[in-house]
N, C-alpha and C positions, 0 to 999 in steps of 0.2 A: 308315661310314668315308668321310666327305666333308668337305672343307674349303672355307670361303668366304674368298677372298682379295680384299681391297680394295686397289687400287693408288692411292696418294696422290699428289697433285700437289706437286712440289717446285719451288722457285724456281730451282734450278740443275740440274746434270746428276745422274744417278744414279737409284736406285730407293728407294722407301719403300713397304713393304707391311704391312698389318695383316691377319692371318689368324686365323680362329676355327673351332673344330671341337668337336663333342661326342664325337668318337672319331677321333683322328689316328693310331691304330695302323695299320700298313700303309704307312708312309712317304708322306706327303702333300707335294706340291710347293708351295713358297712362292714361288720365283722360277724361271722357266724357264731352261734352258740358253741362253746368249747367242749361240751359233753358232760356227762354225769359226774358230779363231784368236783367240777372245775368252774372257775369264774374268771371273767375278763376284768382286768384292772386298767383303767384309763389314766394315762399320765400326761398327755398333751392333746390339744384339739385346736384346729384352725378352721374357721367357717368363713367362706367368702360367697357373696351373692352378687348377681348382675342386675337384679330387679329388686324392688322393695318387697320383702317377704318376711313372714314370721317363720322362724326356724326352731324346731325342737329336736334335741338330741336325747335319745332315750334308750331304755333297756327293754327289749322285746316289742313285738307288734302283734295286734289282734284286729282283724277286720279293717286294715288300712290305717290304724291309729297307733301311736306310741302307748305302750302299757304303763311304763314308769318313766316319767320325764327326769332327765339328769340335769339338763340345762334348757331353759326356755319355758314357754316360747320367747325367743329373742326377736324383738321387732327391729329389723335391719333395713336401713335405707339402701337404695340401689348403689352398686359398686362400692360396697364396704366390706371390711374384714374384721373378725374378732379372733383373738388368740388367747388360749387358756393353757397355762402350765400349772399342774397340780403338784404342790409340794408333797402331799400325801396322795397316792393314787386313789381314784374313785373306783370302788368295787361294785360291779354289777351283781345282781342276784345270780345264784348258781345256775349254770347251763342256760344263760340268756344271751341273745344276740344284741349287738350295738346297732342302733338304727337312727335314721334321720327322717324327719317329716317336715314339709313346708306347707304354707298356707295356700299355695297355688303354683301355677307354672312360672318358671323363670330359672335362669342359670344359677346353679349352686355348686360349690366345690367344698368338700370336707376332707381335711387331713386329720387322721387320728393315729396315735401311737400308744402302746401299752404292752401288757403281757398277760399270760394266762397263769393262774395260780390255783392252789387248792381252795375250794369253797369253804 
């Protein structure tokens, strides 16, 4: 249960991360909590799995589980992808991390982009 997160360089403000794991069960962090008085706003998300998994994207983690689900659980077949572009960004609660959790072991890749704003 470990995730590798690559932070991508953007030409403007905001964040773009590409995270991969062979086992994201246990709520792995994609983007850290931004700090007091700040909130993450999610504008796009791509989820790809190599095995049949249930995937939950959420705000915050506690004891290896997502605290507040944003999407999911998404029941995904092996070797499938889902793409989400939000016309209005999804705002996470203040000072809360963006996390992914899966129903078990299996390759998963999550691309997320957005920005930090005042809560």
